[in-house]
C-alpha positions in Angstrom: -87.6 39.6 -129.7 -84.7 41.2 -127.8 -81.4 39.5 -126.9 -80.8 41.9 -124.0 -80.4 40.3 -120.6 -83.5 40.4 -118.3 -83.4 42.6 -115.2 -82.9 39.4 -113.1 -80.0 38.3 -115.3 -78.4 41.8 -115.1 -78.8 41.7 -111.3 -77.1 38.3 -111.2 -74.2 39.5 -113.4 -73.8 42.6 -111.2 -73.8 40.5 -108.1 -71.2 38.1 -109.6 -68.9 41.0 -110.5 -69.4 42.9 -107.2 -68.9 39.7 -105.1 -65.6 39.0 -106.9 -64.4 42.6 -106.7 -65.0 42.6 -102.9 -62.5 39.7 -102.7 -59.8 41.6 -104.6 -57.5 42.9 -101.9 -55.5 45.1 -104.2 -58.5 46.7 -105.8 -59.9 47.4 -102.3 -56.5 48.9 -101.3 -56.7 51.2 -104.4 -60.3 52.3 -103.7 -61.7 50.8 -106.9 -65.5 50.7 -107.2 -67.9 49.2 -109.6 -69.9 51.7 -111.8 -71.7 49.6 -114.4 -72.2 46.0 -115.5 -73.8 44.7 -118.7 -73.3 41.4 -120.6 -69.8 41.7 -122.0 -69.0 45.1 -120.5 -67.9 46.4 -117.1 -66.9 49.9 -115.9 -64.8 50.5 -112.8 -63.5 53.7 -111.2 -60.3 54.4 -109.2 -59.9 57.7 -107.3 -56.7 59.6 -107.3 -54.8 59.2 -104.0 -51.2 58.7 -102.8 -51.8 54.9 -103.2 -52.0 55.2 -107.0 -49.5 58.0 -107.5 -46.0 57.8 -108.9 -43.1 60.0 -107.8 -44.0 62.8 -110.2 -47.5 63.0 -108.7 -49.5 61.4 -111.6 -51.4 58.1 -111.7 -48.9 55.3 -111.7 -48.9 53.2 -114.9 -49.1 50.0 -112.8 -52.3 51.3 -111.2 -53.7 52.2 -114.6 -52.8 48.7 -116.0 -54.3 47.0 -113.0 -57.6 48.9 -113.4 -57.7 48.2 -117.1 -56.9 44.5 -116.5 -59.6 44.1 -113.9 -62.2 45.9 -116.0 -61.5 43.7 -119.0 -61.4 40.6 -116.8 -64.8 41.4 -115.3 -66.2 42.0 -118.7 -65.0 38.5 -119.6 -66.5 37.1 -116.4 -70.0 38.3 -117.5 -69.8 35.9 -120.4 -67.9 33.1 -118.8 -69.7 29.9 -117.9 -71.5 29.9 -114.5 -69.3 28.3 -111.9 -66.1 29.5 -113.5 -63.7 32.4 -112.9 -61.3 34.0 -115.4 -57.7 34.8 -115.4 -55.5 37.0 -117.6 -53.1 35.3 -119.9 -51.6 38.5 -121.3 -52.4 42.1 -121.9 -50.9 45.0 -123.9 -51.5 48.6 -122.8 -50.8 51.9 -124.4 -50.5 54.9 -122.1 -51.8 58.0 -123.9 -51.5 60.8 -121.4 -50.6 61.4 -117.7 -53.0 62.8 -115.2 -53.4 63.5 -111.5 -56.4 64.4 -109.4 -60.0 63.3 -110.2 -60.4 59.6 -111.0 -59.8 57.1 -113.7 -62.6 55.1 -115.2 -62.0 51.9 -117.2 -64.5 50.2 -119.4 -63.8 46.7 -120.3 -65.6 45.1 -123.3 -65.6 41.6 -124.7 -64.4 41.5 -128.3 -64.8 37.8 -128.8 -65.8 35.1 -126.3 -64.7 31.6 -127.3 -64.9 28.4 -125.3 -61.2 28.6 -124.3 -60.2 32.2 -124.9 -61.9 35.5 -124.4 -60.5 38.6 -126.0 -61.3 42.0 -124.4 -60.4 45.7 -124.7 -60.4 48.4 -122.1 -60.5 52.1 -122.4 -59.2 54.1 -119.5 -60.3 57.8 -119.2 -59.4 60.4 -116.7 -62.3 62.3 -115.2 -61.2 65.7 -113.9 -62.9 67.2 -110.8 -64.8 69.5 -113.2 -66.1 66.4 -115.1 -63.9 66.8 -118.2 -63.1 63.4 -119.7 -59.7 62.7 -121.4 -58.3 59.5 -123.0 -55.7 58.0 -120.7 -54.9 54.4 -121.9 -56.0 51.6 -124.2 -55.6 47.9 -123.4 -56.1 44.6 -125.3 -56.3 41.4 -123.3 -56.5 37.6 -123.6 -58.4 35.8 -120.9 -59.1 32.2 -120.1 -62.0 30.7 -118.1 -60.8 28.6 -115.1 -62.6 26.4 -112.6 -63.9 28.2 -109.5 -61.8 27.0 -106.6 -63.5 28.6 -103.6 
């Protein structure tokens, strides 16, 4: 017997994440899009543009941190109780290399989901226009489920 979510469960998780992402004004402004959803994991992408660049032309660390934070947060949302949202309590990020052009992809994964605290990680990779993938940043995050207020 498999513990993998059913197709209907996966569709519901995807809708839960996509619906929330659509309400994130900052993510919309940065051009972030949803690539993949699974129970305990979410992958997002952010294209390079002047909106995410710093003065030297590379992706801004704040934009990288925001993408990692949202990817980890949505991974946590996939395991949070129905009818709740999640919010970040803290995160720590290591920037590994600077890039420009192409896009960043962040994959958030749940490390441990407790009743009160969810710990996640996120790997951020740069995808060059030719498809080459390079490590960009690593994040660890603490998240708490909160009541849905809308």
